[in-house]
Legacy VTK file of the C-alpha trace (Angstrom):
# vtk DataFile Version 3.0
C-alpha trace
ASCII
DATASET POLYDATA
POINTS 649 float
107.958 121.106 97.300
109.976 119.292 94.611
111.671 122.297 92.919
115.228 123.391 92.231
116.515 126.359 94.222
116.401 128.491 91.061
112.761 127.568 90.520
111.986 128.358 94.156
113.483 131.845 93.699
111.353 132.305 90.586
108.205 131.318 92.447
109.068 133.692 95.298
109.478 136.523 92.783
106.056 135.766 91.333
104.503 135.625 94.819
105.881 139.100 95.602
104.432 140.614 92.388
100.924 142.060 92.396
100.600 141.974 88.597
102.256 140.513 85.529
106.011 140.017 85.181
107.713 139.347 81.867
109.905 136.359 81.085
112.797 138.722 80.281
112.471 140.358 83.694
112.561 136.964 85.433
115.484 135.860 83.244
117.518 138.975 84.056
116.974 138.600 87.817
117.889 134.898 87.783
120.570 135.119 85.049
118.869 132.519 82.806
117.462 132.479 79.264
113.811 132.956 78.269
113.708 129.271 77.266
114.833 128.202 80.735
112.180 130.489 82.232
109.481 128.742 80.167
110.759 125.278 81.167
110.892 126.266 84.835
107.355 127.701 84.750
106.165 124.347 83.373
107.880 122.466 86.253
106.498 124.898 88.846
102.964 124.511 87.515
103.308 120.733 87.776
104.123 121.105 91.487
101.315 123.643 92.040
98.759 121.064 90.903
98.945 119.683 94.427
97.187 122.806 95.720
93.601 123.855 95.047
93.112 126.789 92.645
96.813 127.492 92.304
98.766 127.936 89.064
100.845 130.388 87.023
99.045 132.092 84.150
101.018 132.746 80.955
99.846 135.356 78.419
101.817 136.446 75.359
102.772 140.114 75.621
102.062 140.264 79.380
104.264 137.521 80.836
103.480 135.500 83.948
101.259 135.882 87.010
100.564 133.515 89.912
96.956 132.725 90.744
96.361 131.415 94.299
93.955 131.829 97.219
96.690 131.520 99.848
100.118 133.001 99.102
101.240 132.484 102.718
100.796 128.701 102.492
102.957 128.511 99.345
105.593 130.783 100.935
105.853 128.529 104.021
106.354 125.430 101.861
109.117 127.227 99.952
111.004 127.721 103.222
111.466 123.945 103.561
114.824 122.495 102.521
114.879 121.234 98.940
115.914 117.591 99.134
116.951 117.612 95.464
119.824 120.014 96.165
121.669 117.588 98.493
123.742 114.558 97.484
121.274 112.300 99.305
118.386 113.910 97.433
120.119 113.608 94.067
120.928 109.937 94.670
117.300 109.163 95.527
115.979 111.249 92.637
118.256 109.548 90.119
117.487 106.107 91.570
113.756 106.611 91.147
114.117 108.028 87.633
116.001 105.025 86.293
114.131 102.406 88.354
110.742 103.586 87.105
111.972 103.822 83.485
111.726 100.858 81.115
114.326 102.283 78.719
117.766 103.928 78.989
117.819 107.600 79.998
120.065 110.097 78.221
122.815 111.576 80.385
122.295 114.899 78.589
118.622 114.888 79.594
119.527 114.059 83.189
121.956 117.006 83.322
119.194 119.364 82.205
116.489 117.832 84.409
118.620 117.666 87.552
120.493 120.912 86.716
123.943 119.483 87.456
127.178 119.038 85.541
128.310 115.751 83.953
131.032 115.395 86.601
128.525 115.838 89.416
126.095 113.457 87.693
128.746 110.717 87.445
129.489 111.206 91.154
125.787 110.720 91.916
125.729 107.547 89.775
128.753 106.169 91.638
127.164 106.957 95.007
123.912 105.287 93.887
125.739 102.105 92.848
127.566 102.031 96.191
124.238 102.376 98.017
122.635 99.574 96.015
125.658 97.323 96.608
125.336 97.867 100.357
121.713 96.757 100.083
122.830 93.536 98.366
121.552 94.510 94.901
124.968 95.084 93.303
125.850 97.948 90.951
122.508 98.289 89.202
123.279 101.411 87.127
124.804 100.408 83.772
126.058 102.669 80.971
125.056 102.274 77.319
126.940 104.847 75.242
125.524 108.219 76.403
122.690 106.687 78.432
122.196 104.754 81.663
119.676 102.112 82.715
118.863 99.903 85.715
120.037 96.306 85.397
118.241 94.221 88.025
115.310 91.851 88.457
111.768 93.186 88.725
111.473 92.133 92.384
114.756 93.882 93.227
113.671 96.937 91.253
110.450 97.274 93.259
112.229 96.783 96.577
114.757 99.508 95.682
112.023 101.897 94.563
110.308 101.512 97.920
113.611 102.022 99.716
114.398 105.265 97.869
110.901 106.786 98.129
110.507 109.590 100.686
107.022 110.362 101.985
106.095 113.566 103.784
103.636 112.421 106.466
101.536 114.842 108.516
101.069 114.766 112.292
97.790 112.875 111.896
99.521 110.192 109.822
98.119 111.406 106.495
100.469 111.397 103.518
101.055 114.970 102.363
103.206 114.243 99.319
105.955 112.090 97.829
109.074 114.239 98.018
110.120 113.352 94.458
106.748 113.421 92.751
106.670 109.779 91.585
103.696 108.579 93.635
100.134 109.886 93.671
98.718 111.079 96.964
95.201 110.198 95.835
96.256 106.650 94.917
98.033 106.201 98.253
94.859 107.248 100.087
92.693 104.907 97.979
95.019 101.924 98.526
95.261 102.744 102.230
91.466 102.549 102.440
91.544 99.073 100.817
94.136 97.835 103.310
92.313 99.276 106.336
88.997 97.709 105.313
90.502 94.238 104.921
92.422 94.419 108.210
89.309 95.547 110.084
87.220 92.837 108.433
89.637 90.163 109.678
90.264 91.808 113.091
93.964 92.246 112.386
95.997 94.984 114.044
99.336 96.213 112.655
101.354 99.384 113.233
100.907 102.614 111.269
104.401 102.131 109.835
103.505 98.677 108.520
100.241 99.947 106.999
102.147 102.710 105.214
104.726 100.172 104.035
102.217 97.802 102.435
100.324 100.781 100.947
103.437 102.126 99.229
104.387 98.607 98.116
100.971 98.129 96.469
101.209 101.545 94.785
104.608 100.672 93.293
103.362 97.230 92.236
100.330 98.808 90.538
102.483 101.328 88.632
104.911 98.666 87.448
102.090 96.368 86.329
100.358 99.189 84.432
103.668 99.889 82.706
103.810 96.298 81.458
106.252 94.986 84.067
104.383 91.946 85.392
106.122 89.196 87.346
106.565 85.988 85.372
107.606 83.774 88.257
106.323 83.488 91.813
108.955 84.278 94.492
110.864 81.138 95.458
109.845 81.424 99.127
106.135 81.519 98.395
105.716 77.761 98.913
106.220 78.250 102.670
103.253 80.623 102.793
100.711 78.935 100.553
97.286 78.750 102.224
98.605 80.404 105.393
97.034 83.563 106.794
99.365 85.926 104.909
98.426 84.151 101.661
94.716 84.505 102.408
95.084 88.209 103.248
97.176 88.834 100.109
94.404 87.405 97.905
91.815 89.586 99.626
93.972 92.656 99.026
94.495 91.715 95.363
90.742 91.212 94.886
90.045 94.613 96.411
92.699 96.284 94.229
91.189 94.681 91.120
87.758 96.123 91.909
89.033 99.596 92.760
91.552 100.034 89.930
90.310 97.561 87.279
93.726 95.901 87.206
94.160 92.128 86.917
96.398 90.487 89.535
97.942 87.230 88.328
99.067 84.412 90.616
102.689 85.646 90.627
101.718 89.172 91.703
99.464 87.820 94.453
102.334 85.634 95.675
104.574 88.723 95.780
102.075 90.469 98.069
102.083 87.419 100.356
105.893 87.522 100.542
105.772 91.196 101.526
103.134 90.514 104.177
105.232 87.682 105.617
107.562 90.290 107.116
104.711 91.908 109.038
102.762 90.888 112.123
99.727 89.628 110.223
98.138 87.711 113.100
94.725 87.970 114.729
96.218 89.098 118.011
92.876 89.368 119.824
92.166 85.663 119.209
95.696 84.330 119.586
96.650 81.798 122.244
99.949 80.065 122.909
98.571 76.812 121.481
97.494 78.530 118.240
100.818 80.349 118.010
102.767 77.088 118.184
100.632 75.804 115.299
101.286 78.737 112.929
104.903 79.745 113.665
107.932 77.759 112.570
109.351 75.529 115.358
112.758 77.250 115.434
111.221 80.449 116.840
109.397 78.520 119.544
112.662 76.809 120.506
114.551 80.134 120.660
112.021 81.638 123.064
111.856 78.541 125.260
115.661 78.387 125.542
115.914 82.128 126.264
113.392 81.927 129.116
115.085 78.819 130.506
118.483 80.573 130.372
117.067 83.475 132.396
115.471 81.088 134.875
118.666 79.065 135.384
121.143 81.970 135.464
119.172 84.513 137.499
116.546 82.367 139.259
113.952 84.572 137.543
111.077 82.420 136.331
109.233 83.991 133.388
108.391 80.661 131.769
104.758 80.795 132.948
104.059 84.189 131.354
102.066 83.203 128.252
101.844 86.774 126.979
105.631 87.139 127.106
106.053 83.854 125.244
103.706 84.975 122.466
105.129 88.516 122.273
108.701 87.248 121.980
107.870 84.546 119.440
105.907 86.972 117.260
108.543 89.694 117.507
111.393 87.345 116.633
109.501 85.686 113.786
108.534 88.922 112.115
111.853 90.634 112.770
113.668 87.837 110.972
111.183 87.432 108.118
110.650 84.461 105.871
114.173 84.529 104.386
115.926 84.422 107.754
117.446 87.900 107.453
117.213 90.179 110.474
115.745 93.540 109.535
117.113 96.696 111.159
114.457 98.520 113.169
115.407 101.771 114.853
114.276 101.948 118.488
113.810 105.585 119.564
113.983 104.655 123.265
117.141 102.522 123.086
119.030 104.950 125.344
116.210 105.031 127.886
116.045 101.233 128.097
119.809 100.884 128.546
120.132 103.679 131.114
117.013 103.041 133.197
116.774 99.256 132.839
120.332 97.995 132.288
119.659 94.635 133.916
116.678 93.980 131.647
118.740 94.960 128.602
121.389 92.510 129.787
118.779 89.747 129.866
118.024 90.436 126.198
121.647 89.738 125.212
121.125 86.075 126.055
119.205 85.743 122.807
122.144 86.988 120.703
123.873 83.608 120.473
120.583 81.831 119.804
120.071 83.987 116.728
123.621 83.580 115.558
123.675 79.798 115.999
120.371 79.239 114.169
120.302 82.020 111.542
123.901 83.218 111.331
122.551 86.692 112.165
124.110 89.193 114.570
121.461 91.297 116.292
121.948 95.043 116.735
121.482 97.076 119.922
118.123 98.306 118.639
116.886 94.767 118.031
118.028 93.638 121.483
116.283 96.622 123.073
112.943 95.546 121.565
113.436 92.135 123.198
114.301 93.941 126.452
111.029 95.889 126.291
109.037 92.635 126.183
111.066 91.209 129.093
110.591 94.412 131.082
106.814 94.245 130.649
106.832 90.640 131.898
108.917 91.527 134.965
106.543 94.383 135.764
103.561 92.009 135.526
105.357 89.667 137.909
106.177 92.538 140.284
102.554 93.667 140.435
101.381 90.124 141.126
103.841 89.492 143.962
104.032 92.867 145.684
100.548 94.393 145.582
99.056 92.512 148.532
101.704 93.149 151.226
103.196 96.533 150.365
102.975 99.324 152.984
104.246 102.855 153.616
104.600 104.411 157.078
104.552 108.189 157.556
106.545 109.821 160.360
106.175 113.555 161.005
106.705 116.198 163.696
104.475 118.756 161.920
101.190 120.208 163.207
97.986 118.177 162.906
96.527 120.221 160.038
99.671 119.978 157.902
100.026 116.242 158.531
96.376 115.634 157.608
96.908 117.486 154.322
100.019 115.378 153.646
98.186 112.129 154.411
95.284 113.151 152.141
97.703 113.713 149.271
99.402 110.375 149.881
96.064 108.542 149.987
94.955 110.140 146.717
98.185 109.086 144.996
98.917 105.677 146.522
95.963 104.601 148.663
94.369 102.493 145.939
97.100 99.826 145.849
99.346 100.447 148.858
98.600 100.280 152.587
99.496 103.667 154.153
100.128 103.636 157.927
100.405 106.503 160.388
101.125 109.263 160.876
103.576 108.428 163.662
105.295 111.072 165.783
109.091 110.900 165.870
109.135 109.761 169.523
107.046 106.711 168.538
109.322 105.581 165.673
110.051 102.309 167.465
106.389 101.312 167.315
106.291 102.373 163.648
109.084 99.955 162.731
107.401 97.157 164.708
104.624 97.333 162.049
107.216 96.211 159.450
106.614 98.894 156.807
108.071 98.447 153.339
109.133 102.113 153.277
109.149 105.155 155.563
108.336 108.724 154.532
109.372 111.443 156.975
109.244 115.221 157.138
112.289 115.167 159.446
115.909 114.321 158.720
116.630 110.776 157.519
119.680 110.746 159.806
117.297 109.919 162.673
116.674 106.559 160.989
120.175 105.696 159.796
119.906 102.161 161.187
116.598 101.423 159.459
116.517 98.288 157.310
113.928 99.720 154.903
114.147 102.772 152.598
113.595 106.086 154.390
112.754 109.115 152.235
112.717 112.709 153.483
109.802 114.640 151.952
108.286 118.118 152.109
105.045 118.338 154.119
103.504 119.839 150.949
104.592 116.759 148.930
106.452 118.438 146.055
106.913 116.931 142.575
110.482 115.909 143.465
109.153 114.015 146.493
106.655 112.102 144.357
109.436 111.188 141.915
111.624 109.903 144.774
108.726 107.882 146.214
107.867 106.391 142.811
111.500 105.390 142.235
111.658 103.747 145.653
108.386 101.900 145.066
109.674 100.643 141.699
112.838 99.363 143.350
110.914 97.653 146.145
108.634 95.963 143.628
111.659 94.834 141.639
113.280 93.513 144.817
110.167 91.394 145.411
110.932 89.574 142.169
114.707 89.850 141.859
117.343 89.056 144.455
118.853 91.862 146.537
122.557 91.972 147.255
123.022 90.129 150.567
125.502 92.786 151.740
126.203 96.372 150.741
127.651 97.084 147.308
130.890 98.285 148.953
131.789 94.663 149.706
132.608 94.043 146.045
135.095 96.908 145.569
138.778 96.446 146.412
141.493 99.033 146.880
143.890 97.000 144.717
141.411 97.229 141.835
140.937 101.005 142.018
142.900 103.038 139.438
142.269 106.802 139.394
143.750 109.354 136.992
144.655 106.839 134.295
145.408 107.608 130.663
144.474 105.313 127.773
144.154 105.842 124.041
141.334 103.429 123.299
138.510 101.328 124.681
140.563 98.178 124.086
143.446 99.476 126.231
141.054 100.111 129.125
139.522 96.635 128.854
142.913 94.968 128.542
144.327 96.794 131.574
141.427 96.061 133.959
141.067 92.463 132.745
144.758 91.784 133.385
144.514 93.179 136.915
141.493 91.004 137.737
143.163 87.885 136.321
146.501 88.657 138.069
144.760 88.605 141.459
143.259 85.212 140.636
139.672 86.446 140.506
138.948 85.218 136.969
140.121 82.760 134.309
142.655 83.667 131.622
139.957 84.009 128.960
138.304 86.858 130.886
139.356 89.570 128.393
138.242 87.504 125.399
134.790 87.065 126.906
134.579 90.762 127.779
135.374 91.665 124.165
132.759 89.183 122.954
130.131 90.921 125.103
131.163 94.327 123.731
130.697 92.964 120.209
126.976 92.513 120.918
126.421 96.062 122.163
128.647 98.643 123.890
128.331 98.473 127.690
128.138 102.269 127.885
125.616 104.499 129.624
124.855 108.181 130.028
127.213 110.524 131.937
130.386 108.949 130.438
129.979 105.611 132.271
130.769 102.059 131.153
130.272 98.735 132.933
132.051 96.053 130.868
131.662 92.393 131.825
132.177 88.979 130.185
129.584 87.276 128.005
129.886 84.069 130.037
130.666 83.273 133.655
134.437 82.955 134.137
135.017 84.578 137.554
136.131 82.823 140.718
135.195 85.773 142.931
132.695 88.592 142.452
134.566 91.913 142.249
134.248 95.324 140.604
137.384 96.939 139.192
137.353 100.699 138.681
139.384 103.063 136.558
138.912 106.815 136.223
140.313 108.332 133.037
142.005 111.723 132.849
140.691 112.114 129.313
137.643 110.394 127.812
138.042 107.531 125.333
135.593 106.800 122.533
133.588 103.705 123.455
131.107 102.680 120.791
129.605 106.025 119.850
130.102 107.914 123.115
132.906 109.128 125.368
133.687 107.359 128.650
135.675 108.428 131.733
134.319 106.245 134.556
134.658 102.469 134.083
133.314 99.730 136.376
134.536 96.290 135.253
132.246 93.614 136.632
133.342 90.031 137.317
130.587 87.829 138.778
130.947 84.245 139.908
128.240 81.724 139.140
126.559 81.726 142.562
126.188 85.537 142.491
124.547 85.852 139.064
121.144 86.082 140.717
122.294 89.393 142.242
123.207 90.956 138.882
120.345 93.450 139.088
121.883 94.804 142.308
125.158 95.591 140.555
123.364 97.389 137.736
121.573 99.543 140.317
124.857 101.480 140.497
124.281 102.522 136.896
120.609 103.424 137.381
121.619 105.799 140.184
124.555 107.412 138.378
122.878 108.069 135.014
120.382 110.243 136.913
123.006 112.114 138.941
125.562 113.995 136.872
126.972 115.842 139.900
127.657 112.585 141.702
129.459 111.186 138.655
131.676 114.281 138.527
132.537 113.860 142.221
133.466 110.222 141.580
135.671 111.258 138.648
137.367 113.851 140.880
138.078 111.247 143.605
141.812 110.857 144.211
141.758 107.899 146.590
139.768 104.737 147.165
138.163 105.799 150.481
136.821 109.056 149.034
135.507 107.264 145.964
133.698 104.572 147.954
132.214 107.078 150.407
130.876 109.196 147.547
129.496 106.139 145.736
127.468 104.731 148.629
LINES 1 650
649 0 1 2 3 4 5 6 7 8 9 10 11 12 13 14 15 16 17 18 19 20 21 22 23 24 25 26 27 28 29 30 31 32 33 34 35 36 37 38 39 40 41 42 43 44 45 46 47 48 49 50 51 52 53 54 55 56 57 58 59 60 61 62 63 64 65 66 67 68 69 70 71 72 73 74 75 76 77 78 79 80 81 82 83 84 85 86 87 88 89 90 91 92 93 94 95 96 97 98 99 100 101 102 103 104 105 106 107 108 109 110 111 112 113 114 115 116 117 118 119 120 121 122 123 124 125 126 127 128 129 130 131 132 133 134 135 136 137 138 139 140 141 142 143 144 145 146 147 148 149 150 151 152 153 154 155 156 157 158 159 160 161 162 163 164 165 166 167 168 169 170 171 172 173 174 175 176 177 178 179 180 181 182 183 184 185 186 187 188 189 190 191 192 193 194 195 196 197 198 199 200 201 202 203 204 205 206 207 208 209 210 211 212 213 214 215 216 217 218 219 220 221 222 223 224 225 226 227 228 229 230 231 232 233 234 235 236 237 238 239 240 241 242 243 244 245 246 247 248 249 250 251 252 253 254 255 256 257 258 259 260 261 262 263 264 265 266 267 268 269 270 271 272 273 274 275 276 277 278 279 280 281 282 283 284 285 286 287 288 289 290 291 292 293 294 295 296 297 298 299 300 301 302 303 304 305 306 307 308 309 310 311 312 313 314 315 316 317 318 319 320 321 322 323 324 325 326 327 328 329 330 331 332 333 334 335 336 337 338 339 340 341 342 343 344 345 346 347 348 349 350 351 352 353 354 355 356 357 358 359 360 361 362 363 364 365 366 367 368 369 370 371 372 373 374 375 376 377 378 379 380 381 382 383 384 385 386 387 388 389 390 391 392 393 394 395 396 397 398 399 400 401 402 403 404 405 406 407 408 409 410 411 412 413 414 415 416 417 418 419 420 421 422 423 424 425 426 427 428 429 430 431 432 433 434 435 436 437 438 439 440 441 442 443 444 445 446 447 448 449 450 451 452 453 454 455 456 457 458 459 460 461 462 463 464 465 466 467 468 469 470 471 472 473 474 475 476 477 478 479 480 481 482 483 484 485 486 487 488 489 490 491 492 493 494 495 496 497 498 499 500 501 502 503 504 505 506 507 508 509 510 511 512 513 514 515 516 517 518 519 520 521 522 523 524 525 526 527 528 529 530 531 532 533 534 535 536 537 538 539 540 541 542 543 544 545 546 547 548 549 550 551 552 553 554 555 556 557 558 559 560 561 562 563 564 565 566 567 568 569 570 571 572 573 574 575 576 577 578 579 580 581 582 583 584 585 586 587 588 589 590 591 592 593 594 595 596 597 598 599 600 601 602 603 604 605 606 607 608 609 610 611 612 613 614 615 616 617 618 619 620 621 622 623 624 625 626 627 628 629 630 631 632 633 634 635 636 637 638 639 640 641 642 643 644 645 646 647 648
């Protein structure tokens, strides 16, 4: 609810009263004048219009009384934080006031309306100008004697308005209200209906966020046009879009808006809609093929994707070049992330941490696109942007895993339990995995030799795994009742086996790549750079890597921090520069800040060219440790190399 704290207190007082309360009484309790009471009542009534049958009655001689069918609903809304009382809220409020206004606004009026001092108001103006400068718009707020106004182009003005708007959206996706009261909920719903109808008519699917974005854009455009602020020139980039799908859709939207709101959309305004749509995935995805995609997307994006997939194929012997869906997903994502002007937009990925911690190898594959972007667009991608690329690559690898592993995957069950218990266990396993995996057994322990002669992919046993310590396949000890933890362990093992069917396993155990001379426990450093410099120097001193090893490690860190959960980091160079594959380790007495998290356990990875295909195997260390906090603590507590290595493997 868009009210000052004082006005909220006044409304609460009225909600607690059963009858009339005088203006003097309200003024005494809030320490304000009768005039301020009247002004506040007017503001409160404006906000109460959003609710059915709710307002404050005013009668001379009696005072004020609230009329509402649901006092509890109003009380709950009053408990929400008032965004106008924070610096962020004041900046947004002021921005919208001056951006929507066609004439200068008096500073005196702003003090009264925002209920702040001149000093605080000037601080808000300065903060607003700084924010606009960061967005590339410059210092838009200009002073004219005792007034201020926005000095910027109409296109910039609209973009800033949309950026400063805050919408309160319900769980179902419905817009509840504009936090600052500048937009109309009814208009947003009407425009949203227009957009939905056109998208459905043309079989186009876009995200809820994109639908809300174009809806708000059209609302702002409509308000500016109705206020006489009509574009006089078409955006300079429009020529690239003329007669393309986004141009066709923009004209349909403009036609629909004209019918619904009786507003004329000139060529320039229609072109502006097309420019906005160009940053969205406006493609008939259900009818799209690779051949059609190549025809409608600029060649540079096709080249980027082709080179990325070839890099992955050459470096890791992982061939994803035949996955048409991956090709289209990557090309579309890159094209619409960059936009028509070649500027990468920042999109927050809520599962960035999950992708990095659970699929570090796949995230590493996504970094190969970083240089492609920089070379062609001069744009440095963020971690979030890389993680979206990683998600597409991960889906492709999973498709490849399912294709290669489904036909010859088997699980053997070995148990010394009674017949009834084993039958119950087998029934549970068949219900969970029998549809896609061949389940063999049960085998008694004494017949384990015959079990292994069947070449199972994995063994599940209700006995100790120590009986099968020489097995060459994963052996998992489970409860005969098949607990949730057992199912999780089985699923993780299946995922790893499927991945191993596509990616190369390490030919020997991971312990082969650790060396006592590259193990440094109980070290003390003041910064991330000191850690990287120290380990890099040690690796180079032993002749395991070229002299530019540190420089290439720092270049990789520039893309995205090589940090993971549980205070772990695995730095490595951006390009191959190692003569031998080794892993250097340092354990820090005190954590150092690395990116935006603290790190104590550092694995520095140097991989020679012929071992790059095994990179996934090295990252398996991370996948294990981010899920095992106790194990990480034991590694950190290790005082010698033998103890560390034993605990690790």
